[in-house]
N, C-alpha and C positions, 0 to 999 in steps of 0.2 A: 504494500499499500504507500503510496507516494504522502508525503508531508510538506506542508510548507512553514514557513518560520516569518513571524511578521515580530517588527520593533518597533517602538514609541519610544525616542528618547527625550524627555521634556523638561523644563528648564528646574525641576525638582525631584521629578522619578524618571527612571529608567524601566521599561515594560517590555516584557517578551512574551511570545505566545507561540506555540506549535499546534498545528492543527492539521488534519487528512484532506488533502488538495482537492477533492470532489465535496466537501461539506461535512455533513454530520454533526456530531455533537459540540459542545461547545470546547473550545480550545484549552490547553493546559498553561499556565500563565505564572511568570514570575515578574518581580519587581526589584529594583535594587536603587542607588543614590540617582542623583541627578545625572542627565544626561543630553544636555548643552554642548554642541560640537563644538564652539568658540569659547566656552567657559570654564570648562573641564580638560583639563592635561589630558592629551592623547593616551598616554600609558596609565592613566586612571579610568579614562573610559574604556578601553580594550581589558581592562580587568574588569570591571564591571560588567562590560557586555560577556566577555567568557563565563562570569558567574550567573547571569540568567539563562545564559543558553544551555550551561551544564544543567541548571534546575529543571528546564523545561524538556531538554532532549530525551527522548526513549533510550535505555542503555542500547548500544548494538545497531542504532537507528540511521547515524549520520549519512548512510550511504542513500539514504530513502528521501531527503532532503532535495526538494527539486528547483524550489525557488524562495529567495528570500528578499523580502524589501521591507526597509529601515527607513523610517522618517525621524529626524533630529531637529531639534531648536538650533538655529544656527545655521542649518546644512544649506539655506538659501542665501548667506550671505557669501558674496565673492572676496577672494582675496589674491595676493599674491601666487605667482605658480608656487602650489604645491600647500599653500597654506590657510586656503579657505575653509569653510566649516565642512561642505561635503567633501575635501580632500582629508581633511582630519579623520572625520567619520569614518571613510570609506577604510583609511589605514588602519584605524581601530577596530571595527569589524572583521576586516579581512584577518587580522593576528587571531581575533577571538574564534573566529571559524576553523581556521587550521588548529586551533590547539584542539579542537574537538572533533577533527578530521571530517569536516562538512567542506569538503573539497570540490563536489561537481556540481553545484547548484548554480544556478544564475542569481545574482546578487544586482538589485538596486539600492542605491543609496539616495535618500530624496529630502525635502523639508518636510518639516513635521506638519504642515498648512496641509500637505499632499495626503499625508495619510488620515488625517482629522475630516477633512471632505469627503475623502473614501468610506467614512462610516454612516455616512446618509444614507437612507432607504433605497435599495437598487444600485446603489453604488452609481451615481450620475456620472457622467464625463466633463460636464460644465455646470458652474455657479459660482457661488462665492463661499468663503470661509472666515469665518472671525474668531480668534483664538486670544483669550485672558486669563493666564495663568500666571507665574510667576514674572513672565515676559507678555507682551500681545503684540499681535500682527493683525491684518486683515489679508487676504490674497484672491485673486481670481483664478479659477480652474479651467482649462480649455482640454479636451481630451484626456482628462485625467493628470495632465501636468500644470504647472505653476505656470502662470502666463503672465501675473503683474502683482505686486505687490504695495501695500499702504504700512507706514511704520513697521515694527517688529526691527528698530534702530538699536536696539539694545538700552539698557537701564539707565545709561549715562547722557543719552542723546534723543531717547524716546521711549518706546514701550508703553505710552499713554495708555491710562486704564487698567494697568496691568495690575497683581498683587503687589509688585515692588513701589509701584507708583503711590496706591492708595496708602499702603504703609507709608510712606515718606510721607505724603501729604498729612497723615495723621500726627506723624511728629512734628513737622511744622507747625499745624496749628495747635496743636498743645503746648509748643512752644510760644507761640503767638499768645495763646490764653493765660500761658503761667507769669508772663511778664506785662501783662495788661494790653498787647497790642492787639489783641482780638478776644470774642466773645468767651465766655465761659464753656467748657467742655467736660464731659464723662473723661475722655481722651488722657486730660493730663494726668488724673491720680490712676488710670488703668496702664497707660505706658509707662509710666514713672516706677510702678510696683511691678511689673515685666523686664523692667531695668533692672531691678534690685533696690529701688528707693522707698522711702516709706514715706506715705501722702501725709503723714502729719509731721513731717519735716520738711517746709516749703521750701528753706533755703537749699535741700539737696534735690529737689525735682528738677529744676531747671539743668543742671549739672550731670542728673541721670539720663536724662531724654538727647542730651549733646553727646554724652559718651555711650549710650545704647545704641543710637543711631550709627555713631562711627565705629564701634564694633560689630554692628551688623550690616555693615555699608556694602557688602555684596550683595548682589541680587538676591539670591535664595535665602541669603542669612535674613535680611529685613523683611522679605518679604512673608515671614513665619509671622509677624507681627498682623499682618491684614485681616486675620479674625478677630482682634482685637476692635479695630475700627467697624466691621461689620456688625460685629457684637452691641457695640456702643450705638449704634445706628438701628437695630431691633429694639433696642431699648428706649427709643426714642429721643437721643441726642440730636439735636438738629445739625451741629458741625459735620457728625459723623455721616449724616444722611446727606449734607450737600456733598462731600466726598465721593461718597459711591453717584449720586446724580451728577456730577461732573464726569466721574470715569465712566460712565455711561454714555454720555454725552461725547466724549472723546472715541470710544469705540463703534458708534456709529458714524461718527465722522469718518474715521479710517473705512467704512463701510462703504459710504457716500463717494470717497474719491477713486471708487473703482466701476461708478457708474452703474449703480444694478437696475438689472431689466424688472420690469415688474411682474411680481409671482417667480422670478426663478429660484432655484435651490439654495438655500443660505443654510450654512451649518454654522452653529454657535459652540465651539471646544472651550475645554480647558476647567479648572476647579472652581471659576468664577461666572464662567458664562454656561458652562454642561449643566448636565440634568442638574435641578435641584441649584444651580449656582445662583449667588446672593445679586450678582447684577443681570440675571436673565431676562426679570420680566420689566426692569427699566429700559433695557436694551431692546427688547422686543416691542415696548410701545414705541420706543422713538424710529425704529426702521419700518414700523406699519404705513407709517406716509410714505413708502414706496412699493407699498404692496407684500413687503416681505414676509415671511413667518419664520423663524429661527428653526430650526431641527436641531435639538442638543445634542450632544455628545460628551461623556465623562473627558475622553482623550482619544488617543488616536491608533490605539490599539486592534481594534475592530476593525477598522479602514485597512491596517497595515497587512492583516491576514486577508482582508477582502480583494487588494490590490497584489498580493503573492498569489492567492488561487488563479485570477486572472491570468498572472503571468505563467503560471503553470500549465494551463489552457491552452497557450500558443505552442505552436510545434516547433 
């Protein structure tokens, strides 16, 4: 029986699944640490890929793997010869597959947006996908391939509306409230406590916010505090609620930049926009003006498996 391997390398989590090429029961899955092809060192990424492949690949079945499709955050970003995200991810994946004897398979390394979009019902060839997790990006697909992007520029210069962006805005607005430049917010106490300060000691709060943000300045590290902003918004905090509104505005703006057609397929992916994501309802309201209804998917793993199965059916 022929097997396929699908991989989704997100900014926070790397996931893999092995499945029968012809369909059948749900695939066997595994997960490891962050899988961004631009921010995770190549050797570390190779080790994590080797780990998840080992956990999902049945013993003695390496020769049965027909196709591998792997989508990585950062893989759609070009670089100098040999150091683009796709190149780095490709080398790391090749090393991991070779370690486990997967040598006869067709291998495709693509952007995470490609595998996320493929998770839509029926695996449509054309449409839009908007991702908001640790990072954020929008993309247009044509023929199952990445045709255009908006944002996805990384935490320093973009990723507007991402988990990193929300957490950073939470810290910024907590600091404004703490020193009197902005309105009061629950974020002051909640973030200060998360960074190890006592809310009963106002003098330490400001320093805790600054030092905590610096200590967690990497995208995946600071994005871990995004749930505190979401929780404050759920509890009725106006400042936190405005942050989420602005994040949804920014994600809708990225979708609009790709000139959406009325009613065309739109996939919403990532921890913030996927199934039960805290930005999904806000985002859906904003894109409805263009006749779009987002189909939420948690991540790109199902789409990676779907594309690998399509690959396996090709002569």
